[in-house]
C-alpha positions in Angstrom: -7.8 -13.1 24.1 -7.8 -9.3 22.9 -10.7 -7.2 22.9 -10.5 -4.3 20.9 -13.0 -1.3 20.6 -13.2 1.2 17.6 -15.1 4.3 18.1 -13.7 6.2 15.0 -15.0 6.4 11.6 -12.1 4.5 10.1 -11.2 0.5 10.7 -7.9 -0.1 12.0 -5.6 -3.4 12.3 -4.0 -4.6 15.2 -0.4 -6.1 15.0 0.7 -8.1 18.3 4.5 -9.5 17.6 7.6 -9.7 19.4 10.8 -7.5 18.8 14.3 -9.3 18.1 16.9 -9.6 21.1 18.0 -6.0 22.2 15.4 -4.3 20.7 12.6 -2.3 23.4 9.3 -0.8 22.8 11.1 2.4 22.8 12.8 1.8 19.5 9.3 0.7 18.3 7.9 3.6 19.6 10.5 5.8 17.8 10.2 3.8 14.4 6.2 4.6 14.5 7.1 8.5 14.7 9.3 8.3 12.0 7.1 6.5 9.8 5.4 9.3 7.7 2.9 7.2 6.1 4.9 4.2 5.4 3.1 0.9 7.2 5.7 -1.5 6.8 6.8 -3.1 10.4 10.6 -3.1 10.7 12.5 -6.0 9.9 13.0 -6.5 13.9 9.1 -6.8 14.7 7.7 -10.1 14.0 4.1 -10.2 13.9 2.5 -13.0 15.1 -1.0 -12.4 14.7 -3.6 -9.7 13.2 -6.6 -8.4 12.6 -9.1 -5.6 11.7 -11.5 -3.8 13.9 -14.0 -2.0 11.6 -15.6 1.5 12.2 -17.6 2.0 15.4 -17.4 -1.6 16.4 -15.8 -3.9 19.1 -14.6 -7.4 18.7 -12.9 -10.0 20.6 -10.1 -12.1 19.3 -8.9 -15.5 20.0 -5.2 -15.6 19.1 -2.8 -18.2 19.3 0.9 -16.6 20.7 3.4 -18.1 23.2 3.5 -16.5 26.7 6.0 -14.0 26.9 7.1 -10.4 26.3 5.0 -8.8 22.9 4.4 -5.5 21.5 0.9 -4.6 20.3 0.7 -2.0 17.6 -2.8 -0.5 16.1 -2.4 0.6 12.7 -4.6 2.7 10.7 -4.8 3.5 6.7 -4.0 7.1 5.7 -4.3 9.9 5.3 -2.7 10.3 7.8 -1.5 6.6 8.6 -0.6 5.9 12.1 1.1 3.2 14.1 0.3 3.4 18.0 2.7 0.8 19.8 2.9 -0.2 23.2 4.1 -3.2 25.3 2.4 -6.3 26.1 2.7 -9.1 28.1 0.8 -12.6 27.3 0.6 -15.3 30.0 -0.7 -18.6 30.5 -4.1 -18.9 31.0 -5.4 -19.8 34.7 -7.1 -22.9 35.8 -10.1 -22.9 37.6 
């Protein structure tokens, strides 16, 4: 499960995915800084789940992804367009 909260006046899209072998979140952040309005992910980032959170709202997403190290990016349309990537560890659900 993934909770998103959008306090802004623009919708944003989350993109949860995995980085290719040998790539790091630091490289994804550098890619995001160099975008200059481009919204396409790099070929070495494979999206596994996406969703849009409308302006001034919150949503809870249930996304079917395999456990492991992931990258999460919040993306806004322009102007200006922006990617905000972060590392995320996805674990197995706990059993009660």
